[in-house]
C-alpha positions in Angstrom: 109.3 107.7 90.9 109.5 110.6 88.4 106.3 111.0 86.4 104.1 108.9 88.6 105.4 110.5 91.8 104.9 114.0 90.3 101.3 113.1 89.3 100.5 111.8 92.8 102.0 115.0 94.4 99.8 117.0 92.1 96.7 115.0 93.2 97.7 115.6 96.8 97.9 119.4 96.3 94.6 119.4 94.4 92.7 117.6 97.1 94.6 119.1 100.1 96.1 115.8 101.2 99.5 115.1 102.7 100.0 112.1 100.4 98.0 110.7 97.5 98.2 107.4 95.7 96.9 106.5 92.2 94.9 103.3 92.3 94.2 101.0 89.3 92.2 98.4 91.3 89.4 100.8 92.1 88.3 102.2 95.4 88.1 98.5 96.5 91.9 98.3 96.9 92.0 101.7 98.6 89.4 100.6 101.2 91.1 97.3 101.7 94.5 99.0 102.2 93.1 101.8 104.4 91.4 99.5 106.9 94.3 97.0 106.9 96.8 99.8 107.7 94.6 101.5 110.3 94.0 98.5 112.5 96.0 95.5 113.7 94.8 92.0 113.0 91.9 91.2 115.3 91.3 94.9 116.0 88.0 96.6 116.7 86.5 98.9 114.0 83.5 101.2 114.2 81.9 101.0 110.8 78.7 102.4 109.2 76.3 99.6 108.3 75.8 101.0 104.7 79.5 100.4 103.9 80.8 99.1 100.6 81.4 95.3 100.5 85.1 95.9 100.3 85.0 97.2 103.9 83.5 93.9 104.9 86.1 92.0 103.0 88.8 94.0 104.8 87.2 93.1 108.1 87.1 89.5 107.1 90.7 89.4 105.9 92.0 91.1 109.1 89.7 89.2 111.4 88.3 92.5 112.8 85.6 92.9 115.4 82.9 95.2 114.0 80.6 97.6 115.9 78.1 99.1 113.5 76.9 102.6 113.2 73.3 102.4 112.0 72.3 105.4 109.9 68.9 107.0 110.5 66.2 107.0 107.8 65.7 110.5 106.2 62.3 111.6 107.2 59.8 111.5 104.3 62.1 109.4 102.1 62.9 105.7 102.0 66.7 105.9 102.3 69.3 106.3 104.9 71.0 109.5 106.1 74.7 110.0 106.7 76.3 109.1 110.0 76.1 111.9 112.6 78.7 113.2 115.0 76.5 112.3 118.0 76.3 108.7 116.8 80.1 108.4 116.6 80.6 110.1 120.0 78.1 107.7 121.7 79.6 104.6 120.1 83.1 105.6 121.2 81.9 106.2 124.7 80.2 102.8 124.8 83.2 100.9 123.2 86.4 102.6 124.4 88.6 99.9 122.7 87.6 101.0 119.2 90.7 101.6 117.1 89.4 103.2 113.9 86.2 104.6 112.4 85.0 104.0 108.9 82.1 106.0 107.4 80.6 106.6 103.9 80.2 110.2 102.8 78.6 111.0 100.4 76.3 108.0 100.9 75.0 106.2 97.8 72.0 108.6 98.0 74.2 111.7 98.2 74.0 112.4 101.9 77.1 114.1 103.3 78.3 113.7 106.9 79.8 116.4 109.0 83.3 115.0 108.7 85.0 118.0 110.3 83.1 117.5 113.6 83.5 113.7 113.5 87.2 114.0 112.9 87.5 116.3 115.9 85.7 113.8 118.1 87.8 110.8 117.0 91.1 112.6 117.1 90.4 113.7 120.6 90.6 109.9 121.4 93.7 109.4 119.2 91.7 107.3 116.7 92.0 107.6 112.9 89.0 108.4 110.7 88.6 106.6 107.3 86.1 108.1 104.9 84.9 106.2 101.8 84.3 109.3 99.7 84.1 107.2 96.5 81.1 109.2 95.2 82.6 112.6 96.2 85.7 113.0 94.0 84.1 116.2 92.7 83.7 117.8 96.2 85.5 121.1 96.8 85.8 122.1 93.2 82.8 124.3 92.7 80.7 126.8 94.6 77.8 125.1 96.4 79.7 121.8 96.9 80.8 120.7 100.3 84.5 120.5 100.8 86.3 117.1 100.5 87.2 115.0 103.6 90.9 115.7 103.4 90.3 119.3 104.2 87.7 118.3 106.8 90.4 116.4 108.8 90.0 112.7 107.8 93.1 110.6 108.1 92.4 108.3 105.1 90.1 109.3 102.2 89.2 107.1 99.2 88.0 108.8 95.9 86.6 106.9 93.0 87.4 109.1 90.1 85.3 107.2 87.6 82.0 107.9 89.4 81.7 111.7 89.4 84.7 112.6 87.3 85.5 111.5 83.7 88.1 108.8 84.3 88.1 105.2 83.2 86.3 102.5 85.3 88.6 101.0 87.9 90.5 104.2 88.7 90.6 105.8 92.1 92.7 107.8 94.6 93.7 107.1 98.2 94.7 110.1 100.3 96.6 110.0 103.6 96.8 112.8 106.2 98.3 113.3 109.6 100.5 111.0 111.6 98.0 108.4 112.9 98.6 106.1 109.9 101.9 104.4 109.3 102.7 105.3 105.6 105.0 102.3 105.1 102.4 99.9 106.3 99.8 101.6 104.1 102.0 101.3 101.0 102.8 97.6 101.9 99.1 96.8 101.8 98.7 98.7 98.5 101.3 96.4 97.1 99.4 93.4 98.4 95.9 94.4 97.2 96.8 96.2 93.9 98.2 94.8 90.7 102.0 94.6 90.3 101.4 95.6 86.6 99.6 98.9 86.8 97.9 100.1 83.6 99.4 103.3 82.3 96.2 103.8 80.3 94.2 103.9 83.6 96.8 106.2 85.3 96.7 108.6 82.3 92.9 108.7 82.5 93.2 109.8 86.2 95.6 112.5 85.2 93.3 113.7 82.3 90.3 113.7 84.7 
């Protein structure tokens, strides 16, 4: 309410999201809440194999079936690329019971997926797209940067504002877009996974950043 609601509305406008939430339990609670809200218990998720451990924890807690997207190795370098639209399209065709897609963009090596095209593919099937954009809270704010995943069409986007922006450790944002995600359910899981005593120091640092 009041100040916190106003700050979250400001964050949503800044990032081009329908709704944004301040997080004081890091991107971890954002990922846990996003996956939990997007799928029923025992559901089937399509998930990039290079996901953060919190995505695996969410799958464990919700008893999810996982089909992995294996990123390709960048030619000439010893690290993985971002997930491609063709990989997502192929996986959905092979597993028509998939209920949500979870990808990491930017990857830990800075590779950015074509989220706009991927969102179009999954939305054509009525499936929500979750993007762990923890390392991309700066995207869309300067010439030469890719746009952020909210504007590219993702349904749920998680930003870690202490990684590429000057906020205190443990601060993050969760953005929600469209109508494929039940907002009340999402907020219920945020209450479960996040502290009931949020730090005003942490929230002020998000505002300052």
